[in-house]
mmCIF file of the N, C-alpha and C atoms, coordinates in Angstrom:
data_MODEL
# 
_entry.id   MODEL 
# 
loop_
_atom_site.group_PDB 
_atom_site.id 
_atom_site.type_symbol 
_atom_site.label_atom_id 
_atom_site.label_alt_id 
_atom_site.label_comp_id 
_atom_site.label_asym_id 
_atom_site.label_entity_id 
_atom_site.label_seq_id 
_atom_site.pdbx_PDB_ins_code 
_atom_site.Cartn_x 
_atom_site.Cartn_y 
_atom_site.Cartn_z 
_atom_site.occupancy 
_atom_site.B_iso_or_equiv 
_atom_site.pdbx_formal_charge 
_atom_site.auth_seq_id 
_atom_site.auth_comp_id 
_atom_site.auth_asym_id 
_atom_site.auth_atom_id 
_atom_site.pdbx_PDB_model_num 
ATOM 1   N N  . MET A 1 1  ? 0.812   -1.185  0.000   1.00 0.00 ? 1  MET A N  1 
ATOM 2   C CA . MET A 1 1  ? 0.000   0.000   0.000   1.00 0.00 ? 1  MET A CA 1 
ATOM 3   C C  . MET A 1 1  ? 0.866   1.264   0.000   1.00 0.00 ? 1  MET A C  1 
ATOM 4   N N  . THR A 1 2  ? 2.114   1.158   0.289   1.00 0.00 ? 2  THR A N  1 
ATOM 5   C CA . THR A 1 2  ? 2.988   2.325   0.345   1.00 0.00 ? 2  THR A CA 1 
ATOM 6   C C  . THR A 1 2  ? 3.088   3.008   -1.007  1.00 0.00 ? 2  THR A C  1 
ATOM 7   N N  . GLN A 1 3  ? 3.254   2.239   -2.071  1.00 0.00 ? 3  GLN A N  1 
ATOM 8   C CA . GLN A 1 3  ? 3.417   2.845   -3.392  1.00 0.00 ? 3  GLN A CA 1 
ATOM 9   C C  . GLN A 1 3  ? 2.165   3.605   -3.840  1.00 0.00 ? 3  GLN A C  1 
ATOM 10  N N  . PRO A 1 4  ? 0.954   3.011   -3.828  1.00 0.00 ? 4  PRO A N  1 
ATOM 11  C CA . PRO A 1 4  ? -0.213  3.807   -4.207  1.00 0.00 ? 4  PRO A CA 1 
ATOM 12  C C  . PRO A 1 4  ? -0.438  5.010   -3.301  1.00 0.00 ? 4  PRO A C  1 
ATOM 13  N N  . ARG A 1 5  ? -0.160  4.836   -2.019  1.00 0.00 ? 5  ARG A N  1 
ATOM 14  C CA . ARG A 1 5  ? -0.352  5.942   -1.082  1.00 0.00 ? 5  ARG A CA 1 
ATOM 15  C C  . ARG A 1 5  ? 0.607   7.090   -1.405  1.00 0.00 ? 5  ARG A C  1 
ATOM 16  N N  . GLY A 1 6  ? 1.842   6.773   -1.736  1.00 0.00 ? 6  GLY A N  1 
ATOM 17  C CA . GLY A 1 6  ? 2.798   7.801   -2.136  1.00 0.00 ? 6  GLY A CA 1 
ATOM 18  C C  . GLY A 1 6  ? 2.360   8.513   -3.407  1.00 0.00 ? 6  GLY A C  1 
ATOM 19  N N  . ARG A 1 7  ? 1.771   7.757   -4.334  1.00 0.00 ? 7  ARG A N  1 
ATOM 20  C CA . ARG A 1 7  ? 1.275   8.355   -5.566  1.00 0.00 ? 7  ARG A CA 1 
ATOM 21  C C  . ARG A 1 7  ? 0.123   9.311   -5.286  1.00 0.00 ? 7  ARG A C  1 
ATOM 22  N N  . LEU A 1 8  ? -0.688  8.966   -4.296  1.00 0.00 ? 8  LEU A N  1 
ATOM 23  C CA . LEU A 1 8  ? -1.791  9.848   -3.917  1.00 0.00 ? 8  LEU A CA 1 
ATOM 24  C C  . LEU A 1 8  ? -1.261  11.221  -3.506  1.00 0.00 ? 8  LEU A C  1 
ATOM 25  N N  . PHE A 1 9  ? -0.269  11.229  -2.654  1.00 0.00 ? 9  PHE A N  1 
ATOM 26  C CA . PHE A 1 9  ? 0.247   12.506  -2.166  1.00 0.00 ? 9  PHE A CA 1 
ATOM 27  C C  . PHE A 1 9  ? 0.957   13.281  -3.273  1.00 0.00 ? 9  PHE A C  1 
ATOM 28  N N  . ALA A 1 10 ? 1.593   12.586  -4.185  1.00 0.00 ? 10 ALA A N  1 
ATOM 29  C CA . ALA A 1 10 ? 2.196   13.269  -5.334  1.00 0.00 ? 10 ALA A CA 1 
ATOM 30  C C  . ALA A 1 10 ? 1.097   13.886  -6.207  1.00 0.00 ? 10 ALA A C  1 
ATOM 31  N N  . TRP A 1 11 ? 0.005   13.144  -6.388  1.00 0.00 ? 11 TRP A N  1 
ATOM 32  C CA . TRP A 1 11 ? -1.122  13.651  -7.172  1.00 0.00 ? 11 TRP A CA 1 
ATOM 33  C C  . TRP A 1 11 ? -1.742  14.873  -6.496  1.00 0.00 ? 11 TRP A C  1 
ATOM 34  N N  . LEU A 1 12 ? -1.932  14.797  -5.184  1.00 0.00 ? 12 LEU A N  1 
ATOM 35  C CA . LEU A 1 12 ? -2.506  15.929  -4.449  1.00 0.00 ? 12 LEU A CA 1 
ATOM 36  C C  . LEU A 1 12 ? -1.638  17.178  -4.570  1.00 0.00 ? 12 LEU A C  1 
ATOM 37  N N  . ALA A 1 13 ? -0.329  16.984  -4.602  1.00 0.00 ? 13 ALA A N  1 
ATOM 38  C CA . ALA A 1 13 ? 0.580   18.133  -4.726  1.00 0.00 ? 13 ALA A CA 1 
ATOM 39  C C  . ALA A 1 13 ? 0.402   18.831  -6.077  1.00 0.00 ? 13 ALA A C  1 
ATOM 40  N N  . ARG A 1 14 ? 0.028   18.065  -7.104  1.00 0.00 ? 14 ARG A N  1 
ATOM 41  C CA . ARG A 1 14 ? -0.179  18.644  -8.436  1.00 0.00 ? 14 ARG A CA 1 
ATOM 42  C C  . ARG A 1 14 ? -1.602  19.176  -8.640  1.00 0.00 ? 14 ARG A C  1 
ATOM 43  N N  . HIS A 1 15 ? -2.509  18.882  -7.700  1.00 0.00 ? 15 HIS A N  1 
ATOM 44  C CA . HIS A 1 15 ? -3.908  19.293  -7.825  1.00 0.00 ? 15 HIS A CA 1 
ATOM 45  C C  . HIS A 1 15 ? -4.355  20.002  -6.542  1.00 0.00 ? 15 HIS A C  1 
ATOM 46  N N  . PRO A 1 16 ? -3.941  21.251  -6.373  1.00 0.00 ? 16 PRO A N  1 
ATOM 47  C CA . PRO A 1 16 ? -4.202  21.950  -5.107  1.00 0.00 ? 16 PRO A CA 1 
ATOM 48  C C  . PRO A 1 16 ? -5.691  22.118  -4.776  1.00 0.00 ? 16 PRO A C  1 
ATOM 49  N N  . SER A 1 17 ? -6.545  22.300  -5.765  1.00 0.00 ? 17 SER A N  1 
ATOM 50  C CA . SER A 1 17 ? -7.969  22.492  -5.433  1.00 0.00 ? 17 SER A CA 1 
ATOM 51  C C  . SER A 1 17 ? -8.569  21.201  -4.870  1.00 0.00 ? 17 SER A C  1 
ATOM 52  N N  . GLU A 1 18 ? -8.198  20.056  -5.445  1.00 0.00 ? 18 GLU A N  1 
ATOM 53  C CA . GLU A 1 18 ? -8.665  18.782  -4.909  1.00 0.00 ? 18 GLU A CA 1 
ATOM 54  C C  . GLU A 1 18 ? -8.062  18.524  -3.529  1.00 0.00 ? 18 GLU A C  1 
ATOM 55  N N  . ALA A 1 19 ? -6.806  18.882  -3.375  1.00 0.00 ? 19 ALA A N  1 
ATOM 56  C CA . ALA A 1 19 ? -6.147  18.694  -2.079  1.00 0.00 ? 19 ALA A CA 1 
ATOM 57  C C  . ALA A 1 19 ? -6.870  19.505  -0.999  1.00 0.00 ? 19 ALA A C  1 
ATOM 58  N N  . GLU A 1 20 ? -7.277  20.713  -1.342  1.00 0.00 ? 20 GLU A N  1 
ATOM 59  C CA . GLU A 1 20 ? -7.993  21.567  -0.382  1.00 0.00 ? 20 GLU A CA 1 
ATOM 60  C C  . GLU A 1 20 ? -9.318  20.935  0.037   1.00 0.00 ? 20 GLU A C  1 
ATOM 61  N N  . SER A 1 21 ? -10.024 20.344  -0.923  1.00 0.00 ? 21 SER A N  1 
ATOM 62  C CA . SER A 1 21 ? -11.326 19.753  -0.593  1.00 0.00 ? 21 SER A CA 1 
ATOM 63  C C  . SER A 1 21 ? -11.181 18.478  0.238   1.00 0.00 ? 21 SER A C  1 
ATOM 64  N N  . LEU A 1 22 ? -10.007 17.869  0.226   1.00 0.00 ? 22 LEU A N  1 
ATOM 65  C CA . LEU A 1 22 ? -9.779  16.629  0.973   1.00 0.00 ? 22 LEU A CA 1 
ATOM 66  C C  . LEU A 1 22 ? -8.967  16.848  2.251   1.00 0.00 ? 22 LEU A C  1 
ATOM 67  N N  . LYS A 1 23 ? -8.721  18.085  2.624   1.00 0.00 ? 23 LYS A N  1 
ATOM 68  C CA . LYS A 1 23 ? -7.816  18.373  3.742   1.00 0.00 ? 23 LYS A CA 1 
ATOM 69  C C  . LYS A 1 23 ? -8.301  17.802  5.071   1.00 0.00 ? 23 LYS A C  1 
ATOM 70  N N  . ASP A 1 24 ? -9.616  17.635  5.248   1.00 0.00 ? 24 ASP A N  1 
ATOM 71  C CA . ASP A 1 24 ? -10.141 17.127  6.513   1.00 0.00 ? 24 ASP A CA 1 
ATOM 72  C C  . ASP A 1 24 ? -10.213 15.605  6.573   1.00 0.00 ? 24 ASP A C  1 
ATOM 73  N N  . VAL A 1 25 ? -9.897  14.932  5.461   1.00 0.00 ? 25 VAL A N  1 
ATOM 74  C CA . VAL A 1 25 ? -9.921  13.470  5.434   1.00 0.00 ? 25 VAL A CA 1 
ATOM 75  C C  . VAL A 1 25 ? -8.568  12.969  5.936   1.00 0.00 ? 25 VAL A C  1 
ATOM 76  N N  . PRO A 1 26 ? -8.569  12.051  6.920   1.00 0.00 ? 26 PRO A N  1 
ATOM 77  C CA . PRO A 1 26 ? -7.296  11.550  7.452   1.00 0.00 ? 26 PRO A CA 1 
ATOM 78  C C  . PRO A 1 26 ? -6.441  10.891  6.364   1.00 0.00 ? 26 PRO A C  1 
ATOM 79  N N  . PRO A 1 27 ? -5.118  11.052  6.430   1.00 0.00 ? 27 PRO A N  1 
ATOM 80  C CA . PRO A 1 27 ? -4.233  10.489  5.403   1.00 0.00 ? 27 PRO A CA 1 
ATOM 81  C C  . PRO A 1 27 ? -4.385  8.981   5.212   1.00 0.00 ? 27 PRO A C  1 
ATOM 82  N N  . ASP A 1 28 ? -4.602  8.230   6.305   1.00 0.00 ? 28 ASP A N  1 
ATOM 83  C CA . ASP A 1 28 ? -4.734  6.778   6.134   1.00 0.00 ? 28 ASP A CA 1 
ATOM 84  C C  . ASP A 1 28 ? -6.010  6.427   5.362   1.00 0.00 ? 28 ASP A C  1 
ATOM 85  N N  . VAL A 1 29 ? -7.068  7.211   5.537   1.00 0.00 ? 29 VAL A N  1 
ATOM 86  C CA . VAL A 1 29 ? -8.305  6.983   4.779   1.00 0.00 ? 29 VAL A CA 1 
ATOM 87  C C  . VAL A 1 29 ? -8.074  7.305   3.306   1.00 0.00 ? 29 VAL A C  1 
ATOM 88  N N  . LEU A 1 30 ? -7.394  8.420   3.029   1.00 0.00 ? 30 LEU A N  1 
ATOM 89  C CA . LEU A 1 30 ? -7.080  8.772   1.644   1.00 0.00 ? 30 LEU A CA 1 
ATOM 90  C C  . LEU A 1 30 ? -6.234  7.692   0.982   1.00 0.00 ? 30 LEU A C  1 
ATOM 91  N N  . GLY A 1 31 ? -5.245  7.204   1.711   1.00 0.00 ? 31 GLY A N  1 
ATOM 92  C CA . GLY A 1 31 ? -4.386  6.149   1.168   1.00 0.00 ? 31 GLY A CA 1 
ATOM 93  C C  . GLY A 1 31 ? -5.169  4.896   0.848   1.00 0.00 ? 31 GLY A C  1 
ATOM 94  N N  . THR A 1 32 ? -6.102  4.526   1.726   1.00 0.00 ? 32 THR A N  1 
ATOM 95  C CA . THR A 1 32 ? -6.931  3.344   1.492   1.00 0.00 ? 32 THR A CA 1 
ATOM 96  C C  . THR A 1 32 ? -7.836  3.547   0.281   1.00 0.00 ? 32 THR A C  1 
ATOM 97  N N  . LEU A 1 33 ? -8.463  4.719   0.191   1.00 0.00 ? 33 LEU A N  1 
ATOM 98  C CA . LEU A 1 33 ? -9.322  5.009   -0.959  1.00 0.00 ? 33 LEU A CA 1 
ATOM 99  C C  . LEU A 1 33 ? -8.535  4.959   -2.266  1.00 0.00 ? 33 LEU A C  1 
ATOM 100 N N  . TRP A 1 34 ? -7.354  5.525   -2.249  1.00 0.00 ? 34 TRP A N  1 
ATOM 101 C CA . TRP A 1 34 ? -6.508  5.554   -3.438  1.00 0.00 ? 34 TRP A CA 1 
ATOM 102 C C  . TRP A 1 34 ? -6.110  4.133   -3.844  1.00 0.00 ? 34 TRP A C  1 
ATOM 103 N N  . ALA A 1 35 ? -5.686  3.326   -2.876  1.00 0.00 ? 35 ALA A N  1 
ATOM 104 C CA . ALA A 1 35 ? -5.284  1.945   -3.185  1.00 0.00 ? 35 ALA A CA 1 
ATOM 105 C C  . ALA A 1 35 ? -6.466  1.148   -3.722  1.00 0.00 ? 35 ALA A C  1 
ATOM 106 N N  . ASP A 1 36 ? -7.643  1.342   -3.135  1.00 0.00 ? 36 ASP A N  1 
ATOM 107 C CA . ASP A 1 36 ? -8.833  0.650   -3.625  1.00 0.00 ? 36 ASP A CA 1 
ATOM 108 C C  . ASP A 1 36 ? -9.156  1.059   -5.063  1.00 0.00 ? 36 ASP A C  1 
ATOM 109 N N  . ALA A 1 37 ? -9.006  2.346   -5.351  1.00 0.00 ? 37 ALA A N  1 
ATOM 110 C CA . ALA A 1 37 ? -9.271  2.822   -6.711  1.00 0.00 ? 37 ALA A CA 1 
ATOM 111 C C  . ALA A 1 37 ? -8.288  2.209   -7.703  1.00 0.00 ? 37 ALA A C  1 
ATOM 112 N N  . TRP A 1 38 ? -7.017  2.098   -7.319  1.00 0.00 ? 38 TRP A N  1 
ATOM 113 C CA . TRP A 1 38 ? -6.022  1.478   -8.187  1.00 0.00 ? 38 TRP A CA 1 
ATOM 114 C C  . TRP A 1 38 ? -6.356  0.015   -8.435  1.00 0.00 ? 38 TRP A C  1 
ATOM 115 N N  . ARG A 1 39 ? -6.750  -0.697  -7.372  1.00 0.00 ? 39 ARG A N  1 
ATOM 116 C CA . ARG A 1 39 ? -7.120  -2.111  -7.527  1.00 0.00 ? 39 ARG A CA 1 
ATOM 117 C C  . ARG A 1 39 ? -8.310  -2.258  -8.463  1.00 0.00 ? 39 ARG A C  1 
ATOM 118 N N  . GLU A 1 40 ? -9.323  -1.431  -8.273  1.00 0.00 ? 40 GLU A N  1 
ATOM 119 C CA . GLU A 1 40 ? -10.517 -1.506  -9.128  1.00 0.00 ? 40 GLU A CA 1 
ATOM 120 C C  . GLU A 1 40 ? -10.162 -1.181  -10.577 1.00 0.00 ? 40 GLU A C  1 
ATOM 121 N N  . GLY A 1 41 ? -9.293  -0.204  -10.763 1.00 0.00 ? 41 GLY A N  1 
ATOM 122 C CA . GLY A 1 41 ? -8.835  0.115   -12.115 1.00 0.00 ? 41 GLY A CA 1 
ATOM 123 C C  . GLY A 1 41 ? -8.115  -1.062  -12.754 1.00 0.00 ? 41 GLY A C  1 
ATOM 124 N N  . GLY A 1 42 ? -7.325  -1.768  -11.962 1.00 0.00 ? 42 GLY A N  1 
ATOM 125 C CA . GLY A 1 42 ? -6.639  -2.961  -12.469 1.00 0.00 ? 42 GLY A CA 1 
ATOM 126 C C  . GLY A 1 42 ? -7.613  -4.049  -12.862 1.00 0.00 ? 42 GLY A C  1 
ATOM 127 N N  . ARG A 1 43 ? -8.630  -4.259  -12.023 1.00 0.00 ? 43 ARG A N  1 
ATOM 128 C CA . ARG A 1 43 ? -9.659  -5.262  -12.350 1.00 0.00 ? 43 ARG A CA 1 
ATOM 129 C C  . ARG A 1 43 ? -10.373 -4.901  -13.646 1.00 0.00 ? 43 ARG A C  1 
ATOM 130 N N  . GLN A 1 44 ? -10.718 -3.630  -13.779 1.00 0.00 ? 44 GLN A N  1 
ATOM 131 C CA . GLN A 1 44 ? -11.426 -3.196  -14.992 1.00 0.00 ? 44 GLN A CA 1 
ATOM 132 C C  . GLN A 1 44 ? -10.543 -3.374  -16.223 1.00 0.00 ? 44 GLN A C  1 
ATOM 133 N N  . THR A 1 45 ? -9.257  -3.097  -16.087 1.00 0.00 ? 45 THR A N  1 
ATOM 134 C CA . THR A 1 45 ? -8.328  -3.268  -17.202 1.00 0.00 ? 45 THR A CA 1 
ATOM 135 C C  . THR A 1 45 ? -8.257  -4.726  -17.629 1.00 0.00 ? 45 THR A C  1 
ATOM 136 N N  . VAL A 1 46 ? -8.179  -5.630  -16.658 1.00 0.00 ? 46 VAL A N  1 
ATOM 137 C CA . VAL A 1 46 ? -8.152  -7.066  -16.980 1.00 0.00 ? 46 VAL A CA 1 
ATOM 138 C C  . VAL A 1 46 ? -9.440  -7.460  -17.696 1.00 0.00 ? 46 VAL A C  1 
ATOM 139 N N  . HIS A 1 47 ? -10.570 -6.991  -17.197 1.00 0.00 ? 47 HIS A N  1 
ATOM 140 C CA . HIS A 1 47 ? -11.854 -7.303  -17.818 1.00 0.00 ? 47 HIS A CA 1 
ATOM 141 C C  . HIS A 1 47 ? -11.894 -6.799  -19.260 1.00 0.00 ? 47 HIS A C  1 
ATOM 142 N N  . ASP A 1 48 ? -11.503 -5.538  -19.469 1.00 0.00 ? 48 ASP A N  1 
ATOM 143 C CA . ASP A 1 48 ? -11.513 -4.954  -20.811 1.00 0.00 ? 48 ASP A CA 1 
ATOM 144 C C  . ASP A 1 48 ? -10.568 -5.695  -21.744 1.00 0.00 ? 48 ASP A C  1 
ATOM 145 N N  . THR A 1 49 ? -9.413  -6.083  -21.236 1.00 0.00 ? 49 THR A N  1 
ATOM 146 C CA . THR A 1 49 ? -8.430  -6.795  -22.042 1.00 0.00 ? 49 THR A CA 1 
ATOM 147 C C  . THR A 1 49 ? -8.970  -8.148  -22.478 1.00 0.00 ? 49 THR A C  1 
ATOM 148 N N  . GLN A 1 50 ? -9.668  -8.832  -21.583 1.00 0.00 ? 50 GLN A N  1 
ATOM 149 C CA . GLN A 1 50 ? -10.252 -10.120 -21.945 1.00 0.00 ? 50 GLN A CA 1 
ATOM 150 C C  . GLN A 1 50 ? -11.277 -9.951  -23.060 1.00 0.00 ? 50 GLN A C  1 
ATOM 151 N N  . GLN A 1 51 ? -12.091 -8.902  -22.985 1.00 0.00 ? 51 GLN A N  1 
ATOM 152 C CA . GLN A 1 51 ? -13.075 -8.667  -24.036 1.00 0.00 ? 51 GLN A CA 1 
ATOM 153 C C  . GLN A 1 51 ? -12.394 -8.398  -25.375 1.00 0.00 ? 51 GLN A C  1 
ATOM 154 N N  . TRP A 1 52 ? -11.326 -7.612  -25.365 1.00 0.00 ? 52 TRP A N  1 
ATOM 155 C CA . TRP A 1 52 ? -10.607 -7.346  -26.613 1.00 0.00 ? 52 TRP A CA 1 
ATOM 156 C C  . TRP A 1 52 ? -10.006 -8.625  -27.171 1.00 0.00 ? 52 TRP A C  1 
ATOM 157 N N  . GLY A 1 53 ? -9.539  -9.505  -26.289 1.00 0.00 ? 53 GLY A N  1 
ATOM 158 C CA . GLY A 1 53 ? -8.998  -10.787 -26.749 1.00 0.00 ? 53 GLY A CA 1 
ATOM 159 C C  . GLY A 1 53 ? -10.050 -11.601 -27.473 1.00 0.00 ? 53 GLY A C  1 
ATOM 160 N N  . GLN A 1 54 ? -11.268 -11.590 -26.959 1.00 0.00 ? 54 GLN A N  1 
ATOM 161 C CA . GLN A 1 54 ? -12.359 -12.311 -27.611 1.00 0.00 ? 54 GLN A CA 1 
ATOM 162 C C  . GLN A 1 54 ? -12.689 -11.691 -28.967 1.00 0.00 ? 54 GLN A C  1 
ATOM 163 N N  . ILE A 1 55 ? -12.719 -10.376 -29.025 1.00 0.00 ? 55 ILE A N  1 
ATOM 164 C CA . ILE A 1 55 ? -13.016 -9.685  -30.284 1.00 0.00 ? 55 ILE A CA 1 
ATOM 165 C C  . ILE A 1 55 ? -11.940 -9.987  -31.317 1.00 0.00 ? 55 ILE A C  1 
ATOM 166 N N  . ILE A 1 56 ? -10.685 -9.971  -30.897 1.00 0.00 ? 56 ILE A N  1 
ATOM 167 C CA . ILE A 1 56 ? -9.583  -10.261 -31.817 1.00 0.00 ? 56 ILE A CA 1 
ATOM 168 C C  . ILE A 1 56 ? -9.696  -11.694 -32.332 1.00 0.00 ? 56 ILE A C  1 
ATOM 169 N N  . GLY A 1 57 ? -10.061 -12.628 -31.450 1.00 0.00 ? 57 GLY A N  1 
ATOM 170 C CA . GLY A 1 57 ? -10.255 -14.015 -31.876 1.00 0.00 ? 57 GLY A CA 1 
ATOM 171 C C  . GLY A 1 57 ? -11.343 -14.127 -32.933 1.00 0.00 ? 57 GLY A C  1 
ATOM 172 N N  . GLN A 1 58 ? -12.441 -13.392 -32.746 1.00 0.00 ? 58 GLN A N  1 
ATOM 173 C CA . GLN A 1 58 ? -13.524 -13.411 -33.730 1.00 0.00 ? 58 GLN A CA 1 
ATOM 174 C C  . GLN A 1 58 ? -13.084 -12.789 -35.052 1.00 0.00 ? 58 GLN A C  1 
ATOM 175 N N  . LEU A 1 59 ? -12.324 -11.705 -34.970 1.00 0.00 ? 59 LEU A N  1 
ATOM 176 C CA . LEU A 1 59 ? -11.811 -11.074 -36.196 1.00 0.00 ? 59 LEU A CA 1 
ATOM 177 C C  . LEU A 1 59 ? -10.879 -12.009 -36.956 1.00 0.00 ? 59 LEU A C  1 
ATOM 178 N N  . GLN A 1 60 ? -10.070 -12.753 -36.240 1.00 0.00 ? 60 GLN A N  1 
ATOM 179 C CA . GLN A 1 60 ? -9.173  -13.701 -36.903 1.00 0.00 ? 60 GLN A CA 1 
ATOM 180 C C  . GLN A 1 60 ? -9.967  -14.758 -37.656 1.00 0.00 ? 60 GLN A C  1 
ATOM 181 N N  . THR A 1 61 ? -11.088 -15.184 -37.084 1.00 0.00 ? 61 THR A N  1 
ATOM 182 C CA . THR A 1 61 ? -11.949 -16.159 -37.748 1.00 0.00 ? 61 THR A CA 1 
ATOM 183 C C  . THR A 1 61 ? -12.560 -15.565 -39.010 1.00 0.00 ? 61 THR A C  1 
ATOM 184 N N  . VAL A 1 62 ? -13.034 -14.331 -38.932 1.00 0.00 ? 62 VAL A N  1 
ATOM 185 C CA . VAL A 1 62 ? -13.625 -13.652 -40.093 1.00 0.00 ? 62 VAL A CA 1 
ATOM 186 C C  . VAL A 1 62 ? -12.569 -13.472 -41.184 1.00 0.00 ? 62 VAL A C  1 
ATOM 187 N N  . ILE A 1 63 ? -11.387 -13.051 -40.792 1.00 0.00 ? 63 ILE A N  1 
ATOM 188 C CA . ILE A 1 63 ? -10.306 -12.833 -41.766 1.00 0.00 ? 63 ILE A CA 1 
ATOM 189 C C  . ILE A 1 63 ? -9.938  -14.144 -42.458 1.00 0.00 ? 63 ILE A C  1 
ATOM 190 N N  . ALA A 1 64 ? -9.849  -15.212 -41.694 1.00 0.00 ? 64 ALA A N  1 
ATOM 191 C CA . ALA A 1 64 ? -9.523  -16.515 -42.283 1.00 0.00 ? 64 ALA A CA 1 
ATOM 192 C C  . ALA A 1 64 ? -10.598 -16.919 -43.292 1.00 0.00 ? 64 ALA A C  1 
ATOM 193 N N  . GLY A 1 65 ? -11.868 -16.684 -42.947 1.00 0.00 ? 65 GLY A N  1 
ATOM 194 C CA . GLY A 1 65 ? -12.956 -17.001 -43.876 1.00 0.00 ? 65 GLY A CA 1 
ATOM 195 C C  . GLY A 1 65 ? -12.882 -16.158 -45.139 1.00 0.00 ? 65 GLY A C  1 
ATOM 196 N N  . ALA A 1 66 ? -12.564 -14.872 -44.989 1.00 0.00 ? 66 ALA A N  1 
ATOM 197 C CA . ALA A 1 66 ? -12.448 -13.983 -46.145 1.00 0.00 ? 66 ALA A CA 1 
ATOM 198 C C  . ALA A 1 66 ? -11.279 -14.408 -47.030 1.00 0.00 ? 66 ALA A C  1 
ATOM 199 N N  . GLU A 1 67 ? -10.168 -14.775 -46.422 1.00 0.00 ? 67 GLU A N  1 
ATOM 200 C CA . GLU A 1 67 ? -9.016  -15.230 -47.206 1.00 0.00 ? 67 GLU A CA 1 
ATOM 201 C C  . GLU A 1 67 ? -9.349  -16.501 -47.974 1.00 0.00 ? 67 GLU A C  1 
ATOM 202 N N  . GLN A 1 68 ? -10.106 -17.395 -47.334 1.00 0.00 ? 68 GLN A N  1 
ATOM 203 C CA . GLN A 1 68 ? -10.504 -18.636 -47.999 1.00 0.00 ? 68 GLN A CA 1 
ATOM 204 C C  . GLN A 1 68 ? -11.434 -18.326 -49.174 1.00 0.00 ? 68 GLN A C  1 
ATOM 205 N N  . LEU A 1 69 ? -12.369 -17.407 -48.983 1.00 0.00 ? 69 LEU A N  1 
ATOM 206 C CA . LEU A 1 69 ? -13.280 -17.018 -50.060 1.00 0.00 ? 69 LEU A CA 1 
ATOM 207 C C  . LEU A 1 69 ? -12.511 -16.406 -51.225 1.00 0.00 ? 69 LEU A C  1 
ATOM 208 N N  . VAL A 1 70 ? -11.569 -15.542 -50.954 1.00 0.00 ? 70 VAL A N  1 
ATOM 209 C CA . VAL A 1 70 ? -10.748 -14.932 -52.005 1.00 0.00 ? 70 VAL A CA 1 
ATOM 210 C C  . VAL A 1 70 ? -9.993  -16.008 -52.764 1.00 0.00 ? 70 VAL A C  1 
ATOM 211 N N  . SER A 1 71 ? -9.472  -16.980 -52.048 1.00 0.00 ? 71 SER A N  1 
ATOM 212 C CA . SER A 1 71 ? -8.734  -18.071 -52.685 1.00 0.00 ? 71 SER A CA 1 
ATOM 213 C C  . SER A 1 71 ? -9.645  -18.881 -53.599 1.00 0.00 ? 71 SER A C  1 
ATOM 214 N N  . VAL A 1 72 ? -10.848 -19.193 -53.126 1.00 0.00 ? 72 VAL A N  1 
ATOM 215 C CA . VAL A 1 72 ? -11.801 -19.956 -53.946 1.00 0.00 ? 72 VAL A CA 1 
ATOM 216 C C  . VAL A 1 72 ? -12.180 -19.174 -55.190 1.00 0.00 ? 72 VAL A C  1 
ATOM 217 N N  . LEU A 1 73 ? -12.473 -17.890 -55.025 1.00 0.00 ? 73 LEU A N  1 
ATOM 218 C CA . LEU A 1 73 ? -12.835 -17.065 -56.177 1.00 0.00 ? 73 LEU A CA 1 
ATOM 219 C C  . LEU A 1 73 ? -11.681 -16.939 -57.157 1.00 0.00 ? 73 LEU A C  1 
ATOM 220 N N  . HIS A 1 74 ? -10.484 -16.814 -56.633 1.00 0.00 ? 74 HIS A N  1 
ATOM 221 C CA . HIS A 1 74 ? -9.302  -16.704 -57.499 1.00 0.00 ? 74 HIS A CA 1 
ATOM 222 C C  . HIS A 1 74 ? -9.106  -18.008 -58.275 1.00 0.00 ? 74 HIS A C  1 
ATOM 223 N N  . ASP A 1 75 ? -9.215  -19.124 -57.584 1.00 0.00 ? 75 ASP A N  1 
ATOM 224 C CA . ASP A 1 75 ? -9.018  -20.425 -58.229 1.00 0.00 ? 75 ASP A CA 1 
ATOM 225 C C  . ASP A 1 75 ? -10.106 -20.726 -59.256 1.00 0.00 ? 75 ASP A C  1 
ATOM 226 N N  . ALA A 1 76 ? -11.306 -20.233 -59.028 1.00 0.00 ? 76 ALA A N  1 
ATOM 227 C CA . ALA A 1 76 ? -12.413 -20.496 -59.950 1.00 0.00 ? 76 ALA A CA 1 
ATOM 228 C C  . ALA A 1 76 ? -12.322 -19.645 -61.203 1.00 0.00 ? 76 ALA A C  1 
ATOM 229 N N  . GLU A 1 77 ? -11.530 -18.597 -61.156 1.00 0.00 ? 77 GLU A N  1 
ATOM 230 C CA . GLU A 1 77 ? -11.369 -17.685 -62.280 1.00 0.00 ? 77 GLU A CA 1 
ATOM 231 C C  . GLU A 1 77 ? -12.727 -17.292 -62.850 1.00 0.00 ? 77 GLU A C  1 
ATOM 232 N N  . LEU A 1 78 ? -13.552 -16.766 -61.971 1.00 0.00 ? 78 LEU A N  1 
ATOM 233 C CA . LEU A 1 78 ? -14.890 -16.369 -62.375 1.00 0.00 ? 78 LEU A CA 1 
ATOM 234 C C  . LEU A 1 78 ? -14.851 -15.161 -63.294 1.00 0.00 ? 78 LEU A C  1 
ATOM 235 N N  . GLU A 1 79 ? -15.792 -15.161 -64.246 1.00 0.00 ? 79 GLU A N  1 
ATOM 236 C CA . GLU A 1 79 ? -15.927 -13.998 -65.114 1.00 0.00 ? 79 GLU A CA 1 
ATOM 237 C C  . GLU A 1 79 ? -16.670 -12.908 -64.328 1.00 0.00 ? 79 GLU A C  1 
ATOM 238 N N  . GLU A 1 80 ? -16.491 -11.681 -64.769 1.00 0.00 ? 80 GLU A N  1 
ATOM 239 C CA . GLU A 1 80 ? -17.218 -10.593 -64.136 1.00 0.00 ? 80 GLU A CA 1 
ATOM 240 C C  . GLU A 1 80 ? -18.700 -10.760 -64.394 1.00 0.00 ? 80 GLU A C  1 
ATOM 241 N N  . VAL A 1 81 ? -19.477 -10.601 -63.358 1.00 0.00 ? 81 VAL A N  1 
ATOM 242 C CA . VAL A 1 81 ? -20.919 -10.703 -63.490 1.00 0.00 ? 81 VAL A CA 1 
ATOM 243 C C  . VAL A 1 81 ? -21.503 -9.317  -63.213 1.00 0.00 ? 81 VAL A C  1 
ATOM 244 N N  . PRO A 1 82 ? -22.240 -8.749  -64.195 1.00 0.00 ? 82 PRO A N  1 
ATOM 245 C CA . PRO A 1 82 ? -22.808 -7.416  -63.954 1.00 0.00 ? 82 PRO A CA 1 
ATOM 246 C C  . PRO A 1 82 ? -23.925 -7.495  -62.908 1.00 0.00 ? 82 PRO A C  1 
ATOM 247 N N  . PHE A 1 83 ? -24.021 -6.461  -62.133 1.00 0.00 ? 83 PHE A N  1 
ATOM 248 C CA . PHE A 1 83 ? -25.049 -6.410  -61.087 1.00 0.00 ? 83 PHE A CA 1 
ATOM 249 C C  . PHE A 1 83 ? -26.269 -5.732  -61.585 1.00 0.00 ? 83 PHE A C  1 
# 
């Protein structure tokens, strides 16, 4: 908890208006809130990353199907068909 707590105080030093509004909150409470926020952010990042992994897997399947279709069309040497 030392590292997130240290980051909190560095952040407060760069944001004086927020620091002023939090001046009555005990430092240990601020440190706990900050660490909890970092943990939740990490959980959300893992969740989002998993979703992107699934999307990428689906895109790879679509791309493979498109490549196969292009190959079939190329091999068939189809004539142009007017629409």
